[in-house]
Every structure is written in structure tokens, then in C-alpha cells.
N, C-alpha and C positions, 0 to 999 in steps of 0.2 A: 469685137473680131479685129487684127492689125490691118492697116489697108497699106497693100502692097505701093500702091501708086507715089504714099509719099514715103515708102522705105526708097523707089527709087530715087524719088528726088535729093532726097537726103544723100545718097551715094553721090549724084553730081554736084550738091553743092559741096559736099565734102573735098573731093575731086579739084574743085574749083579752088579751094581753099589750100590745096596742097600747093596746086600751081604758083599760088601768088606766094606763097609762103617761101619757094624755090627762087621766086623773083627777088624777095626781097633778102636772100641771105647773098644772092649774087652782086646784087647792088651794096650790102654792108661789106664786100670783099674788096671793093674799091675804093673803099675809104682808107688811107694810106697814116691815119693819125694815131700814135702810139699808145701801149697800152699802158694804164694806169702804173706805178712803181709797186704800190701794196694793196692788195685785196681788201676790204674787211672782215673781220673773222663773221661767221654766219650765225646767225641766231635761230635754232632750232622754230618751226612752226607747231606748234598744239595741233595734233592730230583731231580729225573731224571725227565727230560721231556721227553714224551713218543714218538717216532718218529714214525710217517704214515709207517703201512707197504707198500712196493712198489707194484701197481697192479700186480697181475699174468697173465701170457700169457694166463689161462682159462677164465676168466675174461673178457680178450680182443676180445679172439674168442666168447665167447658168447655175447659180445654187436653188433661184426659182424653180427651174426645169426640172432639175435632181428631185427636189423636192416632192414635185406634180407628180412625177412619175411613181413615185411611190407611194401618194396618195397622205405623205404627210402635210397636211395642210395648215398646224400651228407653226411648221418650220419656211412654208411658202409666204405666212403672214408677216414672218419676221423678216423679210426681204423688203417690204413694202415701204414708201414713205411715209414718214410721218403725219402730212397732209392727208396720204391716203387714211390713216389710221384713226385719225382723228375722226372718220366719216363713217367707218364702218369697224365693230368691236371682234377681238379674235374670232370669239363665240358666234357671232351674225356670219364671219366669214366661213369658220369651218363647218356650220351647216351648211351652208348656201350652194358648195364645191359637195358636201357629203348628200345631198338631197337631189344635186344633179346624176351623181354618179349613180345613183340608185333609180335616179328616172328615165335616164336614158338607156339604162342596162348598160353601165361601162363597165370592162372588166381587166383591162389596159390600157393604159396613156403614154403616149413616147412623143413629148415636145422636143424641138430641135431649134436652135437659135440659128437663122442662115444668114442674119447680117446685123450689125451694129454701129451705126455714128454717131460720135460724140461732139458735142460743140460745145465747149463753156462748160456750164453746170447743167446743160441737159443732151438727154443722148434719146435716140430712137431706136427701139429692137424690131424687126421682122422675125417672124418665126413660123415654123410647119409644125402642126398638131394631130399625131394620128389615135385616132379612139377605136378600139375594140371594143362590140357592144356584143352583147349575148343574144341580142334581140332583131337587130338592124344592121348586122355585119360592120364591115370598119366604114368610119366617117373621118375624112379628112380633110383639114383648112388650112390654109395660108393667114395668116394674122399679124396683128403688130402693138406693141405699146410704147409709153415712154419712161423712162427715168428722169429724176432729179439729183441734183448731189447739195448736199446739204450739211453743213460743219463736217465738210471733208471724205462725206459716206453717201455712195449713191443706195439711191429708192425707187423702187418700181413705181409710178403711178394706176393706182388698178382701179376697172369696172368690171362689170359683169361680162361685158363682150370679151376680155380677156377669155373666158373660156368658150364661149358659141360666140362668133360676134354678131349674130342676129339677137344676142341679147342686150341689146343697147336702147335706153329710151324707156326703162325702168319695164321691158318686156321681160314675159317669165317662160319655162321650158315646162312643155307639157306633152306627154306621150300618149296617144290615143293608138289602142292596142287592136288589132284585128285578127278575127280568129276564123275558121268554119267549123261548121258546121259537125258535132260528135258522129266519129263512125259507130257501126254497127257491130256485134259479135254474133256471130252463127254457130251451128254444132257443126261436124265436118259433112254434113249432108246439105245444109244451107237452112234449118231450121232457125227461128230466130233465141237469142239466149238473153241479150242486152239491148235494146233497140231505141230510137228516137224514136217522140211523139207529140203531138200539141198537146198542152194541157189548158183547159181553159177556166182561169182563175174568176169567181162571182166576186167583187168589189159591192160593197157598198157606199154611199159617199153623204153622212149623215146632213151636214149643211143644205145638201142640194134636196134630198128628200124634204127637210123644213121649207123651203124657199117655196118648193115645189107644192105644199102638201101630200106629199104623195106615199109619206112612211105606209100606213096602213095598206097603200092597195101592194107595195114593195113587198112586203113582208105577208101578204096572200098567195101573190104569184109568187114568191119564191119557197114558201112551203113544202108544195110538191115538189118541185123540181130539185129541192136540196135533199128531201126526206128529213128534214128538220121542224121542228114545230116552230111556231113564228115567236116565242118568248124564248126559244134557244137561240134564234136569229139574234133578236135585240141584243141578247147577252155577249155575244162577240162582238157589238162593236159600243158596247155603251159604256161610256167614260172615256172615249179616245177621241181624240183632236176631232171636230166635226168635220174640219176642212182638209181630213184625210181619205184618202181610198182605201177602207177597211178590208182586207182579204177574208173572205168568209169560208168558202169552201171551194175544191177541185172539182170538175167534171167533165165527164166525156165530149169528145167533137158531136159525137150521136146527138147526146141529152141537149146539146146547145142549139143544136140544128131544129131538132125538135120544138123547143122553146124559144124560138127567136124573137117572135111578137115579144112574149112578154119580157127579156132580159132587154130591152131596149125603155123601160120605162123609167122614168125621171129618176133619181137616185141609187142606180144601178150602172155598175163600170165593168167590162168586161175585157179581160186581159188576154192574150195568145202568148203562153211562155214552151221555150224547148224543155222538154221533160221527159223520164227516162222510164220505161216499163223492161220487167223480168219473167217472159211467159212462163219458166217454169216454176218460179217463184219457189218454195221451201226445198224443192225437188234440189233446186241448183245455188243456193244463196251463196256457200263458203267457195263455192269454186267460178261463179260468176262474180260475185263480188259486187259491191255496190258505189255510186259514186257519192260523196258527201262536202259538205261545203268547205272552204277551208279556215282554219283558224289563223289567229293576227300569227301565232309564233310560226304557224307554218308558211303563211305569208311572205316572213323574211326569206326564207330559202328557195321559195317559187317567182318573186315579183321580179325577177332579172328573165326568169324563161316566158312572163307576159302574163301570169295570172295576176289577176285582181280581187280586192276584195268581196265578196261575196258569190266568188263564182265557185265551182265544183270540182273536184278531179276524183281519179280512181283511187280508192278506200282500201281493196280487196278483190281478191281473186281475180281474174281473168281483166276486169275493169282498172286494178292498178297496175300489174304486169304487163298491161298493153297502153298504158297511160300515152307513151308516146306516139304512136301510129295514129289511134283512136281522136287525140285531140289536135293532130296535125302540127305542123311550126306554124307558131304565130309570129304574127305580121306588127307591123303598127307605123306611126305619122309622128316623125319626135317635130314640132312646130312650137314657135315662140308666139305666144300670145300678149296682144297689147293691154293695156292699163284698161281696155272695156271688154277684155275677156275676147276680142275676136282676132282672127289667125293673121299676124304679121307676116309669117315668113315660113317655109318648109325647111328644116334643116335635114331633116333624112327621110327615107321611106325603105318599106319591106312590104312586099306582098304574102299575105298568109300561106303556106300551103297546105295544100289539098289534105284533108284529114283520110284514113283510110278506114277501112273496115276488116276485122279478124273472122276467120276460118278456125275455130279449135279444132282439135282433136277428138273432144267429145260427142261419145253418142248420144244426142235428146233423148232418146226411145229408151234407152240403156240405163241414163242416167236419173229418168222417173223411176225406173224399175229398182233402181237398186233403194231408191229413198222409200221403200214400201217395206224392208226386209229385215230390218231392225228392230221394227218396234217400237216398244217404251223405251228399251236401253240405253243406254250411251254406246257409242262403237262408231267404227269406220269401214267402208267399203272400195275398196281402190281394185280396178281393172286396166291393164297396161297391155301393148301393144308388143309382144315379146321380139318382135322384128326389128324393132327403132323406137324405142321405150315411147312413146305416142301413148298419152294418158285418153283412154275409151269413156271410162267414169270414174268418179270422186264424190260420195257421200261421206257426211259427217252427220251423227246422228246424236243431238236432238239438232234438226235444222232451224234456217232462219229464212223469211221472205226478203229477200231485197226490196221487193217494192215498197217496204214498211218504212225504207229510208229515202224516200224520194217523195212519199206522199206525208204532208203536212196534217195531215187526218189520222194518221197510224201513230201518233205521237206515243201512246201508252205501250204498244206494242211492241215499239223499238225501244223503250227504257227497259222492257221484260229481256227484250234481245243481250241489252247491254249489263243489266246490274243480277240476272238471275243466278244463281247460287252451283245452278247446271253447267255453267260457263258455256252458252249456245254460241257464243262468240268463236270458241276455240274451234279452229279447224282438225280434229281428232288424227285424220289420215298424216298432214303433215307437222302439225304442231305438236300433236301427242307424243308422251314419252314414257314406253312400257317396257317391263322385262317381258321376254318376247316367250320364255319357255324354251317347250322343247322345240320349237320351230329353229332352235340352234344348231339342234346335230345336225340339220343338212351341212353346216360349213364345219364343225368338229369333223364328221366323219371325210370329208372334203381334206383335211387340213391331215387326219390321222393317215389316210391313205396314203396322201401325194407326201407327207414332210415324216409322219411319226412311227413310218417301218410298220404298220401293219397292213393287211389286207382284208380283202370283204370278208375271207375266210375266218380271220384271227376268232378264235374263240373265247367266248365270257360263262361265266357262270354266274344267273342270278338265285338267289336262295332268296330274296326278299326284303332283306336286310345287308348291309354293307358294313364293315368295320373297318376298312381298308386306311384308316386316318386317327384310328384309335378311338371313335366313334361312332356310334350307330347312326346310319344314314339309311334312308327305306325307297325302296322303289316302288309309283306310283301303283302295282298291282296290289302289293302288298297290303294295300287298305281292302280288297277285295280275297284278303286269305289264299294268295296266290302266287306264283312266281315265274319264270321264263325259261328257269332250267337253264340248260346247255343252250346256247345263242351265238350266232357269229355275228361280226360287225354291220353286216350288210339287214340282216333280219333284225339286229338291234332298233337299226332306225326306222325301219318298217312297221315294229311293233312297238318303238318307244321304250327301249329297257334302260333307266336310270340306273343302273348299277354296271352295266355294259360301258355307259359314258363316263361314271363318276371314273373307272377302270381307267379307260381312256384319256382322261383330262390329268389325271395322276401321270400317266407314261408320257403323254407330251410335258408335263411340266419338268418331267425326269429328263427330257433332252434340253429343253431350252421354255425357262417359264414365259418367252414371249413371243413363243411359236404360237399359240392360238388367236392370242392378242394382234399378231400381224397380218394373220389370216382375215379377221374380223373386220381391221382396217380394209384389206384387200377387198373384199366383199361389199364395203362400202356403209360399214357401219361407224358410226363415233365421228361421221363429217355430213355435211349437210348436201343433198343430192343435188344443188343447181335449178330447181324445178323454176326458181321465180317467184315464188310463192312465201310466207314466212312458215319457217320452218324451224323445227327442233333436229340439232345434230346427235341428241344423246348420249349414250354415254357406254364404252366398251370399257371394262376393267383393265386395268393397265399395270404391270409390275415396277414399271417406270414412275408410276403415280399415286402408288400409295403401298403402305406394307404389306406385303405378300408372302403366303399359306402354301401348302399344296392343296389345301381346302378352299383356295382362291381358285384355283384351278378346275377343281371340280365343280365349283358352281360355276363358272363361265362355260364349260363344256356342255350345262344343259340349259344355259340362257337364264339363269338366276342371280341373286343378291344382288350386287350394284348396275347391273346391264340395263340400259334403258334403250329403245329403237321406237323409230316411226314408222307405222304400217307403211308409209311412202316407200322406206329404205328394205323394206322384208319385201316387199311386192317387186322394186327394184332387182335385189339378186336371185328371189325365183324367177327373177325373168330371163337373169344372166345366165343361170342354172338350164333352163330349158332352150335357150339359143345355142348353146357352146360354149358360152363363155364372155360373152359381150355385157360389159356392165353399161346400159345407156346413160344419159343422162335424161329425167323425167323431163319429158315435154307438153304443152297443152296448147298449143299457137302451129297450126298444119298453112296457114297459109296467111299472106297480107295483100289484100286486094283495095286497089286505088279506082273506083268504079269511075269517077270523073275522067281521069287520064288515062283509063285502060290498062293500067299495068299490074302485075301480079306479082307476089316474091313468096315463093313456097322457102319454107323453111325445115334446114337439111337435118338429121338427126345427128346429135354429138353423143360419143361416148365417154366414159368417166373412167374408164379402164377395160383390163381385161381381166379375168380369174386366174389366180396363179396354179389352175388346176389343170391336168393333162386331158385330153379328150376322152380315155380309157378310165379315171377316175370320175369323170363327171356323169360318162355313161352308169356306173356302177350306181352313181345317188339316184341318179333320174328312174332305176328300175328297181333301188329300193323304195323309192318314193311313190313310184306305181304301185308296188304290194301295198302302200297305205291305204290306196282308193280299191283296191281290186283282189287281194291277198284273204284268204281266209283269216288271218291273223292281223289284218291291216287295222287298226287304230280305228279310223273313218270307214274301213270298208262295206259294213252294213248299209250306209247312206248311197252306195250306188250301185247296188243290186237291178240288174237289167238297166240300168239306164246306159240308152245308144251312144254315150260320146264318151270317148278312154279320158283318163285324167291322172294325174301324180299329184302329189302335196305332201304336206307335214300337218299335223295338230300338235298344238300348242296349248297349253294349261299352265298358266304363270301364276307362282303363290302371290300373294300380296300382304302387307303387312295387316295386322290387327285379325277382326275375326269376317273381315270381309270374302265373299267369292272371288275366286280366280278369275282372271282373264280368260276369255277365250279367244284362241287364236286359229286359224288356217291359213297355210298359205301355200297355192298349187298352180298348175298350168294344164293348158287342155290344147289339143289333143295331144294325147300321148305323142301319138308317132310323129307327126308335125305340127309343134307346138303353134298355136298363134296370138294364144292371151295368157297372163298370169294374173293370179287374184289374191289379195289378200283381203280375212275379215278378220274384223279384230271387235270384239263384244267385252266394254269392262264389267268387270265381275259379273262374266255373263254364265262362268261354271267350267264345265268341261266343252273341250276346243270340241270332238269330236260330236258330242250334243246339241251344240248352242253355234258354233262356227261354219264347220263342215256343211250341215244342211242348208247354210246360206250361199256356200260356196257352190253347190249343187243347183240352187234356182238361178244362180248370176249364169250359169253354163246353158241353164235349159233359155235364158230369153236368148244369149247373144247365138245360140246354135239352133236357136228357132224348135227346141223340143217341147212336144206337149208336156206341161206339167203334172204329176203326177205326184199321189200322197207320198214322202219319204218312210220308207221301209223304219218301223216301232224297233228299239231294242227291247228285249226281251230280258229273262234273268242272265244275271252275267255267268258266262261257263268260264272253262279254262280256256285259252288261247290256241290250244291246240283241235279246239272242237267248233268254236262260233269265237267269231272276234271279239273283243275285251270293249267294256262299254265306256272306256274313255284310256287316255296314257296316266 
């Protein structure tokens, strides 16, 4: 830094010299000696070559700081004086800085040179440094270092105290993380879904048992407590370091209290640990999620947030979705430790923020009921509040018990979940992607009336076989030797006539090949819903992404070919049809509760958009869906005879490759007059939607609306659709 005082002194000296020069001129003017008769010829002086000025100390300091602000540690090392470089290698220098950046959770460094004074071959620099950290906020320090000039070059005399001034005398940096107890997860009524409990771990200390000659007594005492044979207990610690505490089994607090005296025998060590419990078990595994230990790879990303080796964090479901709230804001003490490991100084500290508990949107009793409905089949059920997008129930089958992931004694069960060919860990409600078959006809009908120039009364003729694109395509009813005959578009939705939708798909294709695709996008298909869980975006057949023929439009109209959707996407657009056109972002968290500070945050509903459909068109679609469950020709009406709650919906039986049975679908809402819930039932390879998925939909309504369960009416011999409802679509 240029010294202004020196500048001012130079100016005074300069003007003094000018004044003296003026006096000299006057005195010369008084000399009367005559000039010489002839001046000698001037010899040109050789032009001097400019010598580069040596780099100043402040430039070296600024280069060091610029590199530091960019974490360019090798460039910093290059500015060090040779005497320093002989004491620390570049590798050790880079490692020292990298380790401190990680330990202190530093995200940004801003060093500023505030003053520098050079005297001969030495200089002293003062600087201010601001560290922004992920865990401790902002740390600021004023510090100082020296520079020396050797061989005309300035170099920095470095020591660790340049990083933090407390790191003198070989002190080292250590961050002690503080955290609050993990919050709980409740259902909408306050019933527990994921809660913290105290686990009692029974350890044995083999060396102590031998010293006290208590091994036989310990084994006999632990046998009834742990429910293990003495030989099995012994196997668990055999061959391990005798001076270690060997964990044998976790027991409940009640059991520990009951056998308190026995657990004090020499060689038994009891530890109380924080643990996690999931009261709904396998009924809510996918939606509750679980906590799991952090891996070494994950720790690289989570270290700066205060997580440390051996800790757990949310791995799925609500545990993962609510991690920020449930774990709270971590704090810590950044300290300098001396060579004996004692605290020498506190550099920065920040208190941990209180964790919060989550009240989810789930209804625990409904959730338990959903888990009983699919049986041995794979599939899922999702229940949504059509008024705000809240998920009231979400079940994926086969389910898993989250408790197996926090109980070390259930390792085999846990491995089964992770490796089963049934893909047990897959949340079929959000991650499953399937063709949804005739459920798509809801969207196709809306597009045809809104933009395709059709009306609810547009006539079609079903002869069982359609040859509109040069080769035969069958209607589902043809398998029963029947046809739908003359039928309108509205009745085609109620009766799920494929031929009417082949024709409709072709009409939409002739107007604009993208018309139906764009409607599918607007209904939320082809993109993630934003629920916050792992989910599949699915696939909407798109003329801009694949070679397109008229047959692609006809297949898209009935939800087949490359069409893939998740059950969550289906329940979302069915809810939008029910509520008048609002497409919600599905939500699992109702409110965040901080019990310590007495604060509460309610999560407001969020929309994904509005369906591009008029109120009149939506009403036509709803009435046609109402016919599915109530009209004599409705594909699922036989399931709802004398059922006291009105409903509307759409069956789907989507074909899959190979000889597998089709997927069974039902998407619907209830009550029809004043919709409250939308439901999507999907059973993989379940068969016909009307016979498999629709009865499950009815059982969901029974539970939600507190209707006394009654047997679902049996379907008799298939009859023409004008006489009795068909057995499927």
C-alpha cells in the first residue's frame, strides 16, 4: 500500500529543490564572464535499457489473497518465501487448507489487505478475512503476516496462524457439532407415524467377565432377558477383542427395568441410545420412510451441514422429505486444541436450532385399512383430498416394515426387502410407471369436446372390430361376442367403447397430431408432480419425440403403446376433474410444530396449474364418470349396487407385453355431488379393472365415509350392455 505521508514529504522536498534551483539560476545570471567562442560537438549518449521494477510486497500479498479467495492453494503456495517452503511441502500445505475448509464448513473466503509497510528486505502486512460457513454463520478476523525479499523477490513467511490466528504453537482445529433430538412424525390427528424412543443396548465385556469369573452367571442371567440360548449369546462375542464392549441385543426400557438387578452383573454393560420407532409398521413403510446410517460417499455432501460419520438421516418417505425440519439446524463449537488435545481457544460457536415435528396429511386409520386391500398382488392405492391436494393415504404393495431398518436384530428381513425380485422397496404409487389403459379416456374426452370439435352427442358405431387405419383393431367387448352398437361420445366414456376412441384419436390427429399430447401434459402427465418423494415422470407419447403415425394417436387415445403414468399422477388429475379444474401439487405435510418454542407453520396448498377445460366440458366428463358407477351400462356399476355414497370414476384394463395379465385400474372420486376425495387403485397384472380395482375403490369409500362393509355384488353371466353392466371394459 502506498504511504501518503511519504508522498506529501516528497512533494515538499521537490518544491524545495525547485526553489533552490531558482536561486542558482539568479546567481548564474550575475556572472559576467563571456561564453566560449565555440562549443565542442555533442556525442550522442547511448539510450538506457529500462530495467523492470521488482515486484512489490503488496503485489505478492494481493496474489496470495486472490488465490485464497478461489481456494487455489497451489497458487498460494507459490507466493511463499523459500524459507517457508523448506518447512512445509506443497502437498502438506494444500492438505492443511483443504482440511480446515472442510472442518470449519467454509463455503466462501474473502481476505482483504488493510495495510502493508516495507522496510528494506522485510515487510509487514495486515489483513481482514471473512469466512462464510455452512454451520457457524460468518466468522471474521484481523490478522497479520510478514514478507521477506530474497533475490529481488518478495515471499510470504507462512504459518498456520494465517488461517486462524488461534492456530499458533501447533494448535489444531476441531469442530464439535451440536444437534437437537430428532422430531417426530404424526398423522393428521396426532397419531404417531415415526417417533423417537430410547433403546437399551445390552453389551458384554468379555475381559471383565473373565477377571470377575462371572461369565457363567452372566450367560444364565441374559438367557431369559434376551430370549437367546447361552451358546448363541456366547457366539456373538467369541473371537472379538476381549476389552471391547460387544453389543448383543437391544431390549425395551420396560424389560430393562424388570431385570435391572441382573443387568448389573460384572461384564454386562448397558447403554441407552436414541432410536426410532414406526408404529404403523409395514402399513406405512413407503410413505413413512426410515432413517439410515450415512455412507462415506454421502458424508462428502452432508459434512458441511453438520452430519458426521456414524449418524443417521432420513432415507425415504416422510423421514427424507422432512429431514430439514426433523433434524433441526445443527450448531457447533469451532475450537483450537493444543498438542495435548485440550481446548486452547474458541474461534466461533453457534447453538443448534430446535428440531420440529411434522403433522402429515395422512390418516393413520385409513392407511392401515389400505394395507389390507390388495392382498398378495403387487400394486398401490392413493387417496387425495380433492380440495387441497393433501394425501390422506398412500400404500404400495408389497410393503415393508420401517422398523427393520433401525433394529440391528432384523438384518435378514432388511436384506430381503433390499434384494427381493418383487422390488419391495419401490414405491409403486409414485415410482411405478405403467400404461393406464381406459382411464386415459377421461382426458381424451375432454380434449375432443374442448378442442376437437366433438360434443357429448357425437355418434359412433361400434361393430366390435374397427378397420379405420387399414388393419383390424378390436373393442374389448368383442371378446364377449358383443358390440356397443350406436353410441355417443359421452356414453362411450361410461361404457369404455374402444372403437369410439379409436375414431376420436384419429379425428384429433387430423386436426393436430400434438393436440391430445398437449392435453395430457396439461393434465399433469409426463412430468413429476412435485410431491417431494422419489417419483417417475412417466412418458406421454409425443409426435415431436418419435416417428408418428395415425395409429399412434389411436393408441394414445386409449392409454396404450408407450404411454406410462404413475398412480399418483392419475389420482391428481382425477381430483382436478372432480374439483372443477385445479391441478394440485400433491402434499404430505400439513404443518410443522416446534413444541419447545411453541411455534407452528401451516403448509399452504400449492397448485400445478389449471386444466384447459371449461366448466361445461368438465361437467359432461363428470356425468359420464358418474355413469361408470351408477348407470346400467357402466363398466363398474355392479360393484356399487345399493351403495349409500355416490361416486364417479373410470375403469382401466391396460394390456402389457407377453402373456401377463393386464393391469387393473380404477380412478374415481366421491361423493359425486360434493367431491371430497379422489382415489386411484392400481393392481399389477391384476386382470380387469371392473372386477379387481373397482371393488377395492368401494372398500376405500366404506372406510372413509364410515359405511358398514357389505359383500361386493358378484357378477353373473355376461349380458349385452343394454341389459346388464358388462363384466369389464
